[in-house]
Structures are given as structure tokens and as C-alpha cells.
C-alpha positions in Angstrom: -14.2 62.8 -298.5 -12.6 60.3 -296.1 -13.6 56.7 -295.9 -12.9 54.3 -293.0 -14.2 51.0 -291.8 -14.8 49.6 -288.4 -16.6 46.4 -286.9 -18.6 47.8 -284.0 -19.8 44.2 -283.5 -18.5 41.1 -284.8 -20.0 40.3 -288.2 -21.2 43.9 -288.9 -19.3 46.3 -291.2 -19.6 49.9 -290.3 -18.7 52.2 -293.2 -17.9 55.7 -292.0 -18.1 58.6 -294.5 -16.4 61.8 -293.4 -16.9 65.1 -295.4 -19.0 66.2 -298.2 -20.7 63.5 -300.3 -20.9 65.7 -303.5 -19.4 65.0 -307.0 -15.8 65.6 -305.7 -16.4 63.6 -302.5 -18.2 60.7 -304.4 -15.3 60.5 -306.9 -12.7 60.4 -304.1 -14.3 57.3 -302.6 -16.2 55.7 -305.3 -13.9 52.7 -306.2 -12.9 51.8 -302.7 -16.4 52.2 -301.3 -18.1 50.2 -304.0 -15.5 47.5 -303.9 -15.6 47.0 -300.2 -19.4 47.3 -299.7 -20.4 45.2 -302.6 -18.1 42.4 -301.7 -19.2 42.3 -298.0 -20.7 39.2 -296.8 -21.8 40.8 -293.5 -24.4 43.4 -292.7 -23.4 47.0 -293.7 -24.1 50.1 -291.6 -23.3 53.3 -293.6 -22.4 55.9 -290.9 -23.1 59.5 -292.1 -22.5 61.1 -288.6 -19.5 63.0 -290.2 -21.0 63.6 -293.6 -22.1 67.3 -293.7 -23.6 67.4 -297.2 -25.1 65.0 -299.7 -25.8 65.6 -303.4 -27.8 63.5 -305.9 -24.5 61.7 -306.9 -24.1 60.7 -303.2 -27.6 59.4 -303.0 -26.9 57.4 -306.2 -23.7 56.0 -304.6 -25.6 54.8 -301.5 -28.4 53.3 -303.5 -26.1 51.4 -305.8 -24.4 49.9 -302.8 -27.7 49.0 -301.1 -29.0 47.4 -304.3 -25.8 45.3 -304.7 -26.1 44.0 -301.1 -29.8 43.3 -301.4 -29.1 41.1 -304.5 -27.0 39.0 -302.1 -29.6 39.2 -299.3 -27.3 41.1 -297.1 -28.6 43.7 -294.8 -27.7 47.5 -295.4 -28.8 50.6 -293.3 -27.8 54.1 -292.9 -27.1 55.3 -289.3 -26.5 58.7 -287.7 -27.3 61.1 -290.6 -26.8 64.7 -289.6 -30.1 66.8 -289.9 -29.4 68.3 -293.5 -28.3 64.9 -294.8 -31.3 63.2 -293.3 -33.6 65.7 -295.0 -31.9 64.9 -298.3 -32.5 61.2 -297.7 -36.1 62.0 -297.0 -36.7 64.3 -300.0 -35.1 61.9 -302.4 -37.1 59.0 -301.0 -33.9 57.0 -300.3 -35.1 56.5 -296.7 -37.8 54.3 -298.2 -35.3 52.1 -300.0 -32.7 51.9 -297.2 -33.6 51.8 -293.5 -32.3 54.9 -291.6 -31.5 55.0 -288.0 -30.7 58.0 -285.7 -28.2 55.9 -283.6 -25.5 53.3 -284.3 -26.9 51.1 -281.6 -30.4 51.0 -283.3 -28.7 50.0 -286.7 -26.8 47.3 -285.0 -29.8 46.0 -283.2 -31.8 46.0 -286.6 -28.8 44.2 -288.3 -28.7 41.4 -285.8 
């Protein structure tokens, strides 16, 4: 699992996850992901366009980050999930806890 960060707009942090968000992938990015996301002072968009698979540990990773941001009243959303990942978000109910947008542009608009 690869992890990178961009700013598609000033004051918005885009977190790009690339690979499989299973137990191995989550362990590879856990520390850096949680440290960066939980310390953010700007809205966070978690980009899953390059995430091909998500297990329950991946769902837990995203939920923990979103909860940490919510406690600080900082906006968090998921953008561009691939079809199987979007289905996992729906089946787990995570899409009820974290807004999910099909495009990066829609996520940016909601965050501003």
C-alpha cells in the first residue's frame, strides 16, 4: 500500500491510498496515515481511486481517522472509491458515518 498527500485546493488535504487496504496494506501505512490525518487542521479528502480492495481493518482505519477529525470539528470525506470498495463502504455502513463522493471535485465542493 502506497500513501501520498496532495493539496488539490489551498487548505484541503487529499490523502491518496494506492493498493490493497487489507491487513498488510493497513499495517504498511497505519502510523504515517494516522499521524498525518489526525494532526490535520484542514479538511481531509481520502482518495480511494487507486485502492483496489478494502477489508474490515481498512474500514476501521478510515473510521478512526474520521472520528479523530470529527472531535476537532474538521471535515473528512471519502472520494473516488472504485466499485468494489464503494460496495464495502456501503455494506459496512461506513458511508453513513463518512460522506462518500464519486468525484474529487464533489468532495472539494463539500469541503469548502
